KOLLUM-388965 format. One record per atom (N, C-alpha, C, O, CB): residue in one letter; x, y, z. Coordinates in steps of 0.001 Angstrom, whole numbers, plus 500000, padded with zeros to 6 digits. Glycine has a CB too. Layout:
# KOLLUM-388965
AXYZ
...
This chain:
# KOLLUM-388965
Y283595432063489871
Y284970432554490024
Y285383433375488800
Y286024434418488929
Y285951431371490232
K285012432898487625
K285345433623486400
K284675434991486393
K285284435987486002
K284923432816485157
A283420435035486827
A282714436320486886
A283408437262487861
A283531438458487601
A281240436116487299
F283860436714488984
F284555437524489984
F285851438097489416
F286113439293489542
F284850436689491240
T286671437230488781
T287953437707488257
T287755438711487117
T288507439679487005
T288799436523487770
N286748438483486277
N286469439446485199
N286151440824485759
N286531441845485186
N285303438956484328
L285449440839486886
L285023442107487463
L286110442767488297
L286236443992488297
L283800441898488306
H286908441952489020
H287781442539490032
H289277442425489767
H290048443144490403
H287491441918491320
V289728441560488863
V291161441441488597
V291510442273487370
V290969442067486283
V291572439954488391
K292420443210487567
K292794444117486480
K293966443586485679
K293938443617484448
K293133445486487032
T295012443092486366
T296188442570485661
T296685441308486342
T296428441079487524
T297314443627485608
Y297411440480485565
Y298011439239486053
Y299519439280485799
Y300001440015484936
Y297365437994485364
D300256438467486577
D301684438361486339
D301974437234485360
D301057436640484793
D302434438136487652
F303254436945485167
F303676435920484208
F303107434545484547
F302860433729483659
F305194435847484159
Y302898434294485864
Y302397432991486304
Y300877432958486427
Y300317432023486999
Y303021432622487632
N300211433980485890
N298747434074485898
N298179434284487297
N297033433926487568
N298146432823485293
N298978434859488175
N298489435233489501
N298003436672489477
N298641437515488847
N299592435050490570
P296884436987490147
P296392438370490182
P297413439307490801
P298006438990491833
P295079438451490959
V297621440456490179
V298575441446490667
V297872442732491076
V298173443312492119
V299628441740489603
E296934443171490246
E296250444438490498
E294742444222490418
E294243443539489524
E296705445528489486
F294021444824491380
F292570444630491449
F291838445921491116
F292413447009491122
F292157444133492843
Q290562445766490827
Q289748446925490451
Q288330446753491000
Q287967445699491522
Q289719447105488904
N287524447848490861
N286124447833491317
N286008447386492771
N285115446617493128
N285284446911490426
L286906447870493590
L286918447459494990
L285735448020495770
L285327447444496779
L288210447892495644
E285182449139495310
E284031449715496006
E282833448765495953
E282096448634496929
E283658451078495392
K282643448100494801
K281572447108494689
K281805445952495650
K280866445410496233
K281467446586493248
L283063445585495805
L283405444500496710
L283111444887498156
L282585444087498930
L284878444118496552
R283456446125498511
R283198446594499871
R281707446583500184
R281295446178501271
R283764448002500065
K280893447035499213
K279444447060499427
K278898445649499594
K278021445412500424
K278738447765498260
A279411444720498810
A278964443327498929
A279311442763500301
A278510442052500908
A279597442459497827
F280514443083500788
F280905442621502118
F280026443239503202
F279651442564504160
F282373442951502383
D279700444517503051
D278867445195504033
D277490444551504132
D276926444454505222
D278732446668503682
V276951444116503009
V275605443556502957
V275578442099503428
V274633441675504093
V275053443656501537
K276614441338503083
K276545439887503250
K277488439309504296
K277590438087504404
K276823439241501959
T278175440133505063
T279076439615506086
T278842440332507413
T278217441391507471
T280543439769505644
I279366439718508478
I279342440346509794
I280766440401510309
I281617439623509879
I278412439575510786
T281021441298511209
T282366441455511753
T282337441254513267
T281307441439513916
T282944442848511397
G283472440878513804
G283597440702515238
G285018440342515583
G285814440016514702
G282635439635515746
T285341440397516853
T286681440036517290
T286802438523517368
T285800437809517352
T287009440680518653
K288042438036517452
K288265436595517615
K287606436086518895
K287066434981518930
K289776436280517635
E287657436913519953
E287072436496521219
E285561436375521111
E284963435477521704
E287440437477522321
E284934437288520344
E283484437235520180
E283039435990519422
E281986435423519715
E282996438476519457
F283842435565518448
F283491434396517648
F283904433086518316
F283156432109518274
F284135434496516284
H285073433058518924
H285644431790519385
H285884431704520883
H286222430634521389
H286922431552518689
G285717432800521598
G286003432781523020
G287434433210523296
G288219433431522374
G285750431397523591
F287759433325524562
F289083433807524965
F290178432832524535
F290007431615524609
F289134434018526487
R291290433378524089
R292427432558523690
R293699433147524267
R293951434346524147
R292523432452522154
L294505432294524897
L295779432753525451
L296777433008524326
L296920432184523423
L296346431718526452
E297458434130524376
E298463434440523376
E299777433732523736
E300184433750524898
E298671435975523266
P300433433119522772
P301621432318523076
P302865433149523343
P302947434313522951
P301894431379521949
M303840432531524022
M305170433103524180
M306058432541523077
M305929431375522703
M305761432795525599
F306955433369522560
F307918432941521552
F309330433269522027
F309913434259521586
F307627433618520186
P309880432461522910
P311256432728523377
P312254432570522241
P312059431767521328
P311631431783524537
D313319433346522314
D314349433291521275
D314993431901521250
D315442431393522278
D315427434387521511
A315028431300520065
A315640429971519922
A316619429952518759
A316856428905518157
A314558428894519719
S317192431123518439
S318203431163517388
S319497430542517899
S319781430586519096
S318446432615516909
Y320266429976517010
Y321500429315517410
Y322496429334516261
Y322135429669515132
Y321226427869517862
E323734428981516536
E324777428957515515
E325202427523515230
E325272426697516140
E325989429797515956
L325482427236513983
L326013425935513613
L327466425830514053
L328150426843514204
L325885425702512097
D327931424618514255
D329352424388514473
D330113424991513289
D329667424839512151
D329666422853514635
P331252425675513513
P331985426312512408
P332267425362511242
P332165425759510082
P333293426873512922
E332616424132511539
E332875423167510472
E331602422844509701
E331628422676508482
E333478421884511047
H330486422760510424
H329188422507509793
H328807423684508902
H328345423496507777
H328092422259510863
Y329004424909509415
Y328623426084508624
Y329491426206507371
Y328999426604506316
Y328738427364509473
K330762425870507477
K331644425903506309
K331133424941505232
K331149425260504043
K333097425539506712
L330681423763505665
L330111422803504725
L328823423332504120
L328566423146502930
L329855421467505414
Y328007423996504942
Y326745424564504456
Y327006425572503335
Y326375425502502280
Y325973425242505615
V327927426505503556
V328244427523502549
V328788426855501283
V328446427263500173
V329273428549503107
K329632425833501442
K330184425101500304
K329059424476499472
K329087424526498242
K331165424010500789
L328074423888500151
L326973423248499442
L326063424281498771
L325504424023497705
L326162422382500403
V325921425449499401
V325170426538498761
V325798426880497420
V325105426957496406
V325128427792499672
D327098427085497415
D327780427473496186
D327773426345495152
D327684426605493952
D329212427887496493
E327866425098495610
E327801423972494675
E326426423881494025
E326315423599492832
E328130422657495394
Q325382424119494812
Q324023424101494256
Q323846425207493227
Q323194425016492201
Q322977424251495376
L324439426376493512
L324281427505492594
L325056427295491293
L324732427904490274
L324740428796493266
L326078426436491322
L326824426149490099
L325968425426489067
L326297425400487881
L328054425319490420
T324852424831489536
T323960424140488588
T323126425120487788
T322454424728486834
T323039423173489328
L323159426402488165
L322393427422487454
L323293428159486475
L324483428351486727
L321748428411488442
N322723428559485386
N323475429328484390
N323553430784484810
N322577431341485313
N322826429207482995
D324712431406484606
D324860432820484938
D323891433650484125
D323742433458482918
D326299433292484695
G323226434585484813
G322331435500484127
G320922434985483956
G320038435747483563
G322881435824482810
E320679433706484239
E319323433200484037
E318422433650485176
E318882433846486301
E319323431664483927
V317124433814484876
V316149434156485887
V315775432887486632
V315441431875486017
V314902434834485262
V315831432941487946
V315540431774488765
V314057431799489129
V313605432689489849
V316435431744490045
D313303430818488630
D311867430844488875
D311533430260490244
D312419429823490979
D311127430075487781
A310237430261490575
A309799429842491904
A310140428391492186
A310523428049493305
A308312430052492053
T310005427540491188
T310264426113491391
T311722425880491762
T312015425123492688
T309904425312490130
T312640426527491042
T314064426379491330
T314401426916492709
T315150426291493460
T314899427092490273
S313851428073493041
S314111428686494332
S313631427787495472
S314346427589496454
S313433430055494414
Q312427427247495338
Q311883426339496361
Q312761425105496514
Q313045424678497633
Q310445425918496003
R313195424526495387
R314007423313495436
R315304423578496189
R315734422757496999
R314308422801494015
L315921424710495928
L317193425029496565
L317055425161498070
L317846424583498816
L317761426306495989
Y316050425923498537
Y316037426107499984
Y315417424942500718
Y315614424814501927
Y315303427358500333
Q314674424083500034
Q314254422825500663
Q315468421931500885
Q315619421324501946
Q313194422096499793
A316330421856499872
A317526421027499979
A318469421565501041
A319011420802501841
A318241420946498636
L318668422885501051
L319635423465501992
L319141423448503433
L319958423391504352
L319955424887501590
Q317837423496503657
Q317338423454505027
Q317628422086505656
Q317838421986506865
Q315821423756505062
Q317639421030504824
Q317956419704505349
Q319401419624505826
Q319715418876506751
Q317699418639504288
V320278420397505192
V321687420392505593
V321842420906507025
V322719420453507760
V322528421251504623
V320988421852507418
V321075422452508751
V320900421404509849
V321614421423510852
V320021423552508906
C319946420489509654
C319605419545510725
C320239418168510554
C320070417306511416
C318115419391510803
N320959417947509466
N321466416607509180
N322934416640508777
N323316416117507730
N320639415952508080
W323745417259509618
W325172417408509337
W325845416064509118
W326579415901508143
W325858418148510471
G325616415096509998
G326279413802509896
G325984413097508591
G326881412526507970
G325873412925511039
H324723413134508167
H324344412485506911
H325013413168505721
H325565412503504845
H322816412500506739
V324961414487505694
V325503415238504560
V327024415122504497
V327602415054503413
V325092416712504650
A327669415101505667
A329130415015505716
A329634413589505522
A330831413373505333
A329638415558507037
G328729412618505569
G329148411220505447
G329866410718506684
G330652409773506621
G330042411051504247
D329584411367507824
D330212410995509087
D329159411147510181
D328906412258510648
D331487411877509386
L328543410035510593
L327432410085511532
L327839410526512933
L326981410731513791
L326781408748511606
S329146410673513171
S329575411203514470
S329374412717514546
S329425413294515632
S331050410856514726
K329144413365513396
K328911414809513370
K327491415097513861
K326519414628513269
K329128415384511934
R327378415852514921
R326080416124515548
R325650417560515258
R326363418504515600
R326146415879517080
S324506417725514639
S323985419059514344
S323613419772515641
S323151419148516596
S322760418973513402
A323820421083515659
A323571421867516878
A322101421881517272
A321769422198518414
A324054423290516688
I321212421537516332
I319787421530516654
I319492420551517781
I318521420732518517
I318960421174515417
Y320320419512517926
Y320058418528518984
Y320358419099520369
Y319820418620521367
Y320893417263518752
D321210420117520433
D321396420822521697
D320118421581522063
D319734421656523230
D322603421792521611
I319469422142521041
I318202422853521264
I317127421871521723
I316336422189522611
I317747423589519971
I317092420683521125
I316124419662521538
I316379419250522984
I315445419148523779
I316197418428520606
D317655419011523325
D318002418663524707
D317503419730525677
D316881419435526698
D319526418485524854
Q317795420971525325
Q317432422097526188
Q315916422186526350
Q315419422434527448
Q317985423418525615
T315185421984525255
T313728422095525286
T313101420985526126
T312200421241526925
T313164422056523866
V313574419766525947
V313046418641526730
V313299418874528222
V312449418568529058
V313694417301526273
E314482419421528550
E314794419696529954
E313933420820530501
E313417420721531614
E316271420048530113
E313769421905529719
E312977423058530163
E311510422695530367
E310901423081531364
E313089424195529153
T310954421958529427
T309525421647529481
T309204420527530465
T308066420395530914
T309030421266528106
Q310217419719530798
Q310011418543531651
Q308920417640531076
Q308111417065531805
Q309640418975533085
C308926417535529752
C307842416817529072
C307814415328529393
C306795414675529168
C307966417000527584
A308908414776529914
A308916413361530281
A308063413095531516
A307679411954531772
A310343412890530527
D307768414131532273
D306947414030533480
D305475414003533058
D305009414913532372
D307234415225534467
V304752412975533462
V303357412819533036
V302449413894533617
V301309414036533176
V302841411451533436
T302930414653534597
T302119415739535151
T302351417057534415
T301681418052534692
T302425415916536632
K303303417062533474
K303628418276532713
K303048418191531299
K302418417199530933
K305165418486532651
S303268419235530522
S302818419261529129
S303596418278528274
S304792418068528480
S302952420662528554
K302904417675527309
K303601416934526274
K304275417939525332
K304096419147525489
K302618415994525496
L305040417454524365
L305819418321523477
L305608417908522027
L305647416722521701
L307321418271523837
I305387418885521165
I305353418643519725
I306622419230519116
I306927420406519312
I304070419265519069
I307355418408518381
I308530418875517642
I308172418859516167
I307933417798515590
I309800417983517934
W308134420028515562
W307740420149514159
W308961420039513249
W309969420714513461
W307008421484513914
T308859419189512244
T309915418990511254
T309342419210509866
T308140419419509701
T310538417573511373
R310218419161508869
R309745419300507493
R310203418144506610
R309409417600505842
R310227420614506908
A311469417767506711
A312035416717505861
A311887415351506522
A311954415232507745
A313517417003505563
K311684414315505694
K311561412951506210
K312844412525506923
K312790411861507959
K311237411971505067
M313986412903506374
M315260412560506992
M315339413117508415
M315766412423509338
M316426413091506144
T314930414357508582
T314950414987509897
T313946414325510836
T314242414103512010
T314651416482509775
S312766414011510321
S311738413371511145
S312240412040511691
S312075411745512874
S310448413159510334
R312850411240510826
R313382409932511251
R314447410112512327
R314450409414513341
R313973409161510043
S315344411054512089
S316471411253513000
S316018411759514368
S316473411266515400
S317466412232512393
V315121412742514373
V314642413313515633
V313839412275516422
V313961412195517644
V313779414568515364
L313027411487515733
L312254410435516398
L313186409438517088
L312993409105518257
L311349409705515383
A314193408968516360
A315140408005516932
A315898408626518098
A316140407956519102
A316129407512515860
Y316276409894517980
Y317024410563519040
Y316204410641520328
Y316722410388521415
Y317439411969518593
C314928410991520203
C314076411107521390
C313913409761522081
C314004409668523305
C312702411671521011
N313673408723521295
N313432407397521867
N314704406723522374
N314727406163523470
N312774406512520839
D315764406783521563
D316961405986521852
D317998406704522704
D318695406072523498
D317597405563520573
V318104408017522546
V319124408770523285
V318520409432524532
V319027409267525641
V319767409840522372
L317436410178524332
L316820410860525468
L315957409929526317
L315633410243527462
L315983412017524977
K315587408776525741
K314757407799526448
K313407408392526851
K312867408071527910
K315489407285527686
V312874409255525997
V311533409801526174
V310667409233525061
V311001409370523884
V311536411376526157
K309568408602525418
K308755407912524418
K308154408903523435
K307457409841523822
K307645407100525092
A308436408678522154
A307984409582521106
A307358408794519966
A307711407640519726
A309147410438520590
V306431409425519271
V305835408880518051
V305954409942516971
V306268411097517260
V304333408456518274
A305703409553515721
A305881410492514611
A304671410485513686
A303978409478513542
A307146410150513819
A304440411623513071
A303380411762512074
A303978412441510849
A304107413664510803
A302160412577512636
Y304337411638509869
Y304828412152508595
Y304579411090507531
Y304003410043507829
Y306350412530508675
S305000411343506307
S304545410545505169
S304986409088505196
S304369408266504517
S305026411165503917
E306020408731505945
E306527407362505943
E305871406456506987
E306099405246506980
E308003407383506169
V305070407018507873
V304544406227508987
V303013406310509014
V302407407047508237
V305139406717510336
D302406405548509915
D300963405596510129
D300668406784511043
D300643406657512267
D300426404250510747
S300447407932510422
S300290409169511195
S299077409116512112
S299141409602513242
S300171410361510259
E297974408535511649
E296765408485512463
E296984407668513735
E296534408046514817
E295610407898511657
K297680406545513585
K297994405707514753
K298871406469515741
K298666406397516953
K298699404402514315
S299853407201515208
S300743407981516077
S299980409076516806
S300203409305517995
S301883408596515262
I299088409748516104
I298311410826516715
I297432410292517835
I297323410908518895
I297450411534515661
Q296805409143517597
Q295964408537518630
Q296796408175519869
Q296349408362521000
Q295257407279518077
A298008407657519642
A298884407323520769
A299280408584521530
A299282408589522761
A300144406579520277
F299614409646520814
F300000410906521453
F298843411475522271
F299047412001523365
F300457411929520397
M297632411368521734
M296468411942522386
M296017411123523593
M295552411686524584
M295337412064521397
N296149409805523517
N295494408946524506
N296418408175525436
N295975407700526482
N294645407988523808
D297690408040525080
D298616407271525907
D299473408236526728
D300302408952526167
D299511406344525028
P299282408264528049
P300065409199528871
P301562408942528837
P302348409829529170
P299596409136530289
K301974407730528436
K303399407418528379
K304063408022527142
K305281408202527125
K303605405910528393
V303285408335526111
V303827408965524899
V303918410455525152
V302893411117525311
V302940408662523636
R305131410999525193
R305347412372525636
R305703413337524516
R305570414549524683
R306422412397526655
I306157412815523369
I306593413691522279
I305966413234520969
I305911412039520678
I308140413705522163
L305501414186520194
L305056413933518826
L305995414655517877
L306115415879517939
L303580414394518610
V306662413915517000
V307495414499515945
V306614414563514708
V306295413529514121
V308826413655515683
G306223415750514311
G305229415857513250
G305598416819512150
G306286417813512380
G303938416264513821
Q305134416515510947
Q305219417434509818
Q303883418158509681
Q302837417511509725
Q305585416678508500
P303888419480509516
P302632420216509368
P301743419689508243
P300519419784508332
P302927421665509126
R302344419133507182
R301522418606506096
R300800417323506495
R299819416945505855
R302380418351504870
S301271416650507541
S300660415390507974
S299719415551509155
S298737414818509276
S301730414405508328
C300016416509510029
C299139416661511209
C299015418116511641
C298775418395512816
C299670415825512379
G299176419040510706
G299072420457511041
G297654420946511200
G297433422067511660
G299743421264510004
A296674420116510824
A295261420469510973
A294510419257511507
A294908418118511265
A294648420950509617
G293422419505512235
G292594418416512728
G293069417776514017
G292425416857514522
G292500417384511702
L294181418243514558
L294728417714515810
L294394418690516930
L294660419886516814
L296277417485515707
N293812418183518014
N293353419057519093
N293940418637520443
N293218418124521298
N291822419051519163
P295240418850520638
P295885418398521874
P295999419477522947
P296803419344523869
P297251417880521561
Q295202420546522841
Q295406421687523732
Q295224421347525209
Q295715422078526070
Q294462422788523360
H294530420253525517
H294316419901526916
H295484419108527504
H295577418945528721
H293036419105527055
I296368418618526646
I297512417829527125
I298854418420526699
I299905417959527145
I297406416402526617
C298823419441525835
C300082419967525286
C300010421471525099
C299054421996524529
C300411419293523949
W301030422153525585
W301151423599525360
W302606423992525107
W303000425140525312
W300595424380526567
E303397423009524654
E304804423251524327
E305089422761522907
E304691421656522540
E305742422542525351
A305778423581522107
A306112423199520731
A307488423734520358
A307912424796520813
A305045423723519740
L308164422969519520
L309485423360519012
L309520423106517510
L309237421997517057
L310635422572519740
Y309865424129516742
Y310078423981515298
Y311574423824515053
Y312352424725515365
Y309501425210514501
V311981422681514495
V313391422513514143
V313621422798512660
V314750423063512245
V313864421091514488
E312557422746511865
E312585423140510458
E311329423956510189
E310341423842510914
E312673421890509502
L311370424782509140
L310265425682508845
L309620425344507511
L310306424999506548
L310744427124508842
E308311425443507463
E307589425386506200
E307658426762505545
E307675427781506235
E306106424936506413
S307698426791504228
S307718428083503537
S306329428698503453
S306201429900503222
S308296427926502137
S305285427889503636
S303905428360503552
S303434428865504907
S303479428132505895
S302979427242503047
S302987430105504956
S302491430645506219
S301196429952506635
S300892429886507826
S302269432158506104
I300431429438505676
I299202428716506015
I299533427474506830
I298908427220507859
I298422428329504737
L300524426692506372
L300922425490507104
L301490425833508472
L301248425114509441
L301945424696506304
M302236426915508557
M302789427324509839
M301679427738510798
M301718427386511977
M303783428471509651
R300686428486510302
R299581428905511157
R298776427702511641
R298383427625512805
R298670429883510411
Q298542426767510723
Q297773425583511100
Q298482424772512177
Q297857424322513137
Q297518424710509879
S299800424588512012
S300540423815513012
S300599424562514340
S300469423951515401
S301962423511512512
L300790425863514291
L300795426671515512
L299450426571516227
L299379426577517456
L301119428143515185
G298386426480515430
G297034426417515983
G296709425123516702
G295624424994517269
G296052426619514901
R297635424146516693
R297371422913517449
R297382423168518946
R296642422524519690
R298402421840517101
I298213424098519396
I298268424372520838
I297797425781521168
I297474426068522321
I299684424173521358
V297754426665520172
V297260428022520389
V295824428045519878
V295568428420518733
V298163429110519660
R294881427637520746
R293514427464520285
R292535427576521459
R292922427593522627
R293356426109519577
V291267427649521098
V290212427735522099
V290261426503522992
V290415425386522497
V288823427873521430
G290134426689524289
G290174425583525235
G291529425394525882
G291674424605526815
G289777424324524554
Q292534426125525383
Q293873426030525971
Q293870426790527302
Q293574427984527338
Q294968426605524992
K294198426099528383
K294171426706529710
K295549427102530213
K295674427742531258
K293539425763530686
H296587426722529469
H297955427050529858
H298563427975528808
H298198427920527634
H298814425761530024
L299483428817529237
L300131429739528314
L301001428940527338
L301974428323527771
L300982430794529086
P300687428927526041
P301485428153525087
P302869428761524915
P303035429981524884
P300774428075523730
R303854427885524806
R305225428339524554
R305715427687523269
R305707426463523134
R306175427995525756
V306141428519522330
V306549428041521007
V307972428503520730
V308255429701520717
V305579428550519898
K308859427547520511
K310243427871520171
K310471427581518692
K310245426465518226
K311243427063521054
I310917428587517969
I311223428427516547
I312736428478516406
I313336429552516435
I310524429537515664
A313346427313516254
A314804427227516180
A315273427669514792
A314877427094513778
A315290425782516489
V316103428676514767
V316595429236513504
V318118429276513541
V318706429934514400
V316009430663513253
A318757428570512608
A320216428562512525
A320684429857511845
A320280430153510721
A320725427302511742
K321523430614512525
K321980431904512011
K322809431723510746
K323589430779510626
K322796432646513075
G322624432652509800
G323390432628508563
G322940431572507577
G323679431236506651
G324816432422508871
T321711431030507763
T321208430003506853
T319876430421506264
T319335431477506593
T321068428660507575
I319359429580505393
I318072429816504746
I316953430000505767
I315962430670505475
I317737428663503811
Q317091429417506957
Q316021429518507941
Q315743430961508351
Q314600431311508645
Q316367428698509161
E316771431796508374
E316549433203508721
E315670433890507688
E314757434635508044
E317884433943508846
A315938433645506414
A315151434276505355
A313719433755505344
A312779434525505143
A315804434037503994
V313546432448505560
V312196431869505581
V311379432469506721
V310215432824506532
V312263430330505723
L311987432584507906
L311262433136509042
L310863434590508792
L309754434997509140
L312108433033510309
K311752435365508197
K311423436769507898
K310213436850506988
K309343437699507181
K312621437487507245
R310152435981506005
R309029436005505068
R307738435551505740
R306668436091505462
R309327435119503857
L307837434571506614
L306656434121507337
L306130435222508248
L304918435419508341
L306973432863508150
L307015435937508916
L306605437011509812
L305996438191509066
L305226438963509638
L307784437479510626
S306339438329507798
S305765439411507004
S304445438997506377
S303856439747505598
S306738439847505920
N303972437773506728
N302705437255506198
N302680437199504686
N301645437453504070
N301560438100506681
D303813436869504082
D303905436789502627
D303635435359502195
D304513434502502300
D305295437265502123
D302415435092501705
D302059433743501272
D302693433382499935
D302936432206499661
D300555433610501177
Q302959434371499112
Q303543434104497802
Q305059434176497925
Q305698435116497452
Q303020435112496732
V305620433147498578
V307055433132498860
V307857432888497594
V307563431975496822
V307386432064499902
A308871433714497393
A309820433499496294
A309128433273494958
A309430432306494258
A310711432316496604
T308199434160494598
T307534434027493309
T308560434061492187
T308478433284491236
T306489435139493116
I309521434961492304
I310610434965491325
I311829435624491948
I311718436689492557
I310192435701490017
E312972435010491803
E314237435581492258
E314982436064491016
E315012435380489993
E315096434530493080
T315576437242491115
T316084437876489908
T317422437343489443
T317739437455488259
T316196439329490125
S318224436764490333
S319554436356489915
S320117435297490851
S319554435034491913
S320487437561489858
K321238434689490449
K321925433734491315
K322377434400492607
K322329433778493669
K323127433122490590
Q322812435647492537
Q323294436329493727
Q322167436535494730
Q322377436375495933
Q323920437668493356
S320968436891494252
S319851437092495185
S319457435781495841
S319079435760497012
S318640437701494461
V319544434685495094
V319256433368495681
V320300433022496727
V319959432519497797
V319213432274494589
R321589433290496427
R322655432993497388
R322442433792498680
R322612433259499776
R324047433314496775
N322072435062498546
N321799435872499732
N320687435263500577
N320766435241501805
N321425437295499328
M319656434771499908
M318540434141500608
M318994432899501360
M318642432708502524
M317431433779499626
L319786432046500686
L320233430807501300
L321176431029502466
L321313430164503332
L320898429951500279
L321830432190502493
L322723432523503601
L322049433461504602
L322711434054505454
L324005433161503070
G320722433587504488
G319961434360505458
G320156435847505375
G319996436540506381
G320300433921506801
K320501436375504195
K320828437798504084
K319701438640503491
K319851439852503341
K322062437965503247
N318572438012503150
N317465438839502645
N316151438227503030
N315097438770502701
N317541439004501122
């Protein structure tokens, strides 16, 4: 690796990440000699391309007012004029994304219902996932709080048997139940816990993201659970994005295939724009 970087990396940024490369012609020749090329179909066989129906939605006005208030309160912890590094930026939008799906918890009033549950209701009805002759459903989450809440909602309110795969539970046991028990119809999963190594394409072709990972690698891996070789049904993937929130900015970055998310934000104002979905 050191020999490679000495030969091909020309400059680095402040965080020691490669910025500019050199001697690319040597690299091209090496690839020509030691690699082969082909289409995805040639290597892996035919794959159905998924549908991505629009799943954007608006928060309740009172919920959105609280969201904006919390954005500004979080930004008050930063000093004016300071450069906001990647760690700070990540912490802020991880915290704010939880506000989108957990209005009752954040407001201290559990009667407050986040609009994402309307999307879950709609998805369960559309997919008919409770029917054992239909596709099962994967609901992707990111925060433990959201995972707990969505799991309880599916089991206790919708009365559809669900299991979960995230850091607080026995993910392997849940995955086995989802794969092998026809009565288990929903998997509430975090991409970091079951985004790879899960092969449910023969029983599931429906997925809903209620929260987003900032890493495009994790998003691709989780998407690949149902969009994969052997899938015989057209996969349908709904990415629920709350308008005017951090989720809009995260999705834009994921769609641009930018793996180096928020390497550095230049100011408090640029961070605020990001958290309100404006950049």
